[in-house]
N, C-alpha and C positions, 0 to 999 in steps of 0.2 A: 761037384760044387760049382756054383756060379758067383762071379763077382760083378756087381753093377756099380758103375761109377758115374755120378752126375756132377758135371762141372757147372754148378748152379749159377755162378757169376756170368756165364755165357748165355744163359737161358733168356729167351725173348718173350716167353709167356704165350706161345701159340696154342698150347693145350693139346697138341696132337698125341703126346705120350699118354695123357690122361684119357683120351678118347679110345686109344687102341688097347691100353692095359690099365684100366681103372683100379684093378686090384693092387697095383704097385705104385701108381702115380696119382697125385691130386694137385689141384691148383691152390696156391696160397691166397688167402683172403687179404693178407697184409700187403703184398707187393705184386701179386698176379703172376709170379713165377711158379714153376712146377716144383713139387717136393716128392722125393722118393720115400714112400711109406716104410717106416721102420728102420731107416738108414741112420748111420752115425754121421754127424756133420762136423767138419773142421775147415775153417777158412773158405767157406762157400763151396766146399766139395763134399758131396754126400756119397757114402759107400755102404753097400749092403752085400753081405755074403749069404747066399741062400742055396736051396737045392736045385737040381737039374731041371725040374719041372718049370721053373721060373725063367729058363733061358729063352724059350720061344716068344712069350709076350714082351719081355724086355728087349729082345733083339728087334722085334717089330717096332717098339717104341724108339729105339735107337735109329732104325732105318728111316722112320718118317720125320725125325727131328731135322729141321732145316738148317740148324747151326751146329749140328754134330756135337752136342754137349753131353751125350750119353754114350758110355762105352760098356760093352758086355763081354765077359770072357769066362770061359770054362777053365777050371784048374783042378 
């Protein structure tokens, strides 16, 4: 299993995550920040628990994020 955590309040809206992993990330039309598709949100922190196949694209999204607001972990 994989847990993806997005600290949305740190997001600067660069859209790199949505470019490298569009199946998991989209840009909000309301404020221009990224959203983790299907995630639960609490206090501007989004969390998604998913299968192992989602590790690589989300890890790539985390790696390209210039403000390091995406964390990906296997458990």
